[in-house]
N, C-alpha and C positions, 0 to 999 in steps of 0.2 A: 527333338521338339520337348521342349519344357514344359511341364505342367503347373499352372498356378492354383494352388489349395485356396479355395475360397471358403469363407467363415460359414458356419451353420448353426449360428445362433438366429433366436427368433428377434425381430426387431423390437423396438422400445415401445411403439404402439401395440403390437401383440401382446406383449408382457403386460401393458397397462389394460388391455381389454380382457385377458385371463385374470390378472387379479381383481379387477371389478365383478367378473361373473362369478368367481370363488366368494367374493366378500359378500355379495347379493344373495348366493345359495344359502350360505351359512347363516346369515341374519336372518333372512325369511324363515329357514327351517326352526331356528331358536325361537323365533316371534310366534310361529304356529305352536311350538310344545308347550310354549307358556300359555298362551291363551287357553288351548284346548286340551293341556295337560296331557298330552297324548305319549305313550311309551309305545309306538307303533314300531314295527321292525324297520331298521334303517341298515344300509350297507356303505362303504366306501371301496373301490376297487379299481385297479387297473384293468384294463381290456385291451387286446391288440385282435385287429380285424373288427367285426361287427360295425355298428353306425358310425361309432368316432375314429375308426381307421387306426390310431394308437392313442387311447385317451384315459384319464383319471375320472372317475365318475361317482356321484352320489344316487342313492336309491333309496327309496322311503315309501312305504305303507301309506295309504291315506286314512285307514282307521286302526284303532287300538287291536290291531291284528296281526298274526305272522303272516297270513294269507291274503287274498283279495287282490283289491285295484291299488296300483300305485303309480310312482313316476320316477324318472332318472332323468339327469342333467350331467353332463360332462365337458371336458376342454382337453382338447389334445393339440399336439403339434409337432411337428418334424421338419427336417430340409435335406432336400433331394437336389443334387447339381445345382446348388446355389439358389434353389428355391426354398422360400420358407413356407410351411404351409400349417393354417389354423383350421381345428375344426371345434364344434360345438354341437354334441349329439343333445337333443332332447325328445322325451318320449312317454308315452303311459304304457302301462303294462297289468296284466291280469296273472297272479299265481295261485296255483292249486295243487295241494298235498294231503296226504292220509296222515303223516308222521312227524309233523313239525320238524323236518328235516330236509327231505327231498321233497322239490317241487317240480311242476311243469310249468313254463312262462310263456306266456303269447303277449305279444303287444306290437305297437306301430308308434311311428314317431317320424322327425325329419332331423336332417344335420345341415347346418350352415358349415360352408366350406370357404376358406379363402387362401389366396396362392400369392406371394409377391415375390418378384425376383430381387435378390440381394442386391445386385448391382444396379439399383434404383432406376431400372428402365422402367417404361410404360407397359410393361407387359404384367398386369395386375389381372386378376381373376376372382369373383366371388359368385357363389351359386349357392344352392342348396338341394338335396336329394331326400326321397321319402325312404320309410325301410319297414320291414315287417319283421318280428322277431318269433321264432318258434325254438325254445330248447328246454335245457335241463339246468336245475341252479340247486345246490347244494347250502343249505343256510341253516344251521342247528339254533332251535329255539332260545337257549340261553346265551348265544353269541358265540364269535370265534372265526375259524376260517372259513371264507366265502369262497366258492367255486360256481361259476358260470360256463356253459358251452351252449353254442346255439347257431342254428340256420338264420341268416339275416339276409333275406332278400331285398335289394337295394333296385330303386326305380327313379326315374327322373324324365326330363323333357327328351325324349327320343331313345332312352335306354332302358333296360330291365336285365338285371343280373340275379336269376333265379338261385344259386348255390354259392353265395357269398357267406362266409361264417364268420364267428369271433369265439374268442374265450378270455375269461376274466377270472383274475384272483384278488381276495381282499378280504375285509375283516367285516363280520356282521354284529352290531352291538343294538 
């Protein structure tokens, strides 16, 4: 039996969609910072598990604070057995801490997911699922190494996974 190796690359449409989302995120963040003069805490990080499955994310507080209300948006993608998968996690969160470094995070959001068979068959799939976040966040006040670990229950039409988790590493600025 001869095995044929399939390509594990994302389709041009998925790459174009990722680029549009990233550009929109950066432009809107810059625009808000200019308008409001915000010096709110921001972080860029990679996450395995969690709402994006395997994703790159941007997180920002909504006020000129290190803690409080904020939001996250990310983009992820990978390929399994010739099927490419694109994820876009979006969420709101609230972090609280006493020492401007260690925080407890609670949040909620949803993730758009799209799967496309690389052999261009009609087996395409898109959906979304909800998630909750309960976790720890290391984010030094003056910036630097960023770390988070969280339990992220996921739910959708007909399913609930209470013990799903994620871990993320990045940079806080």
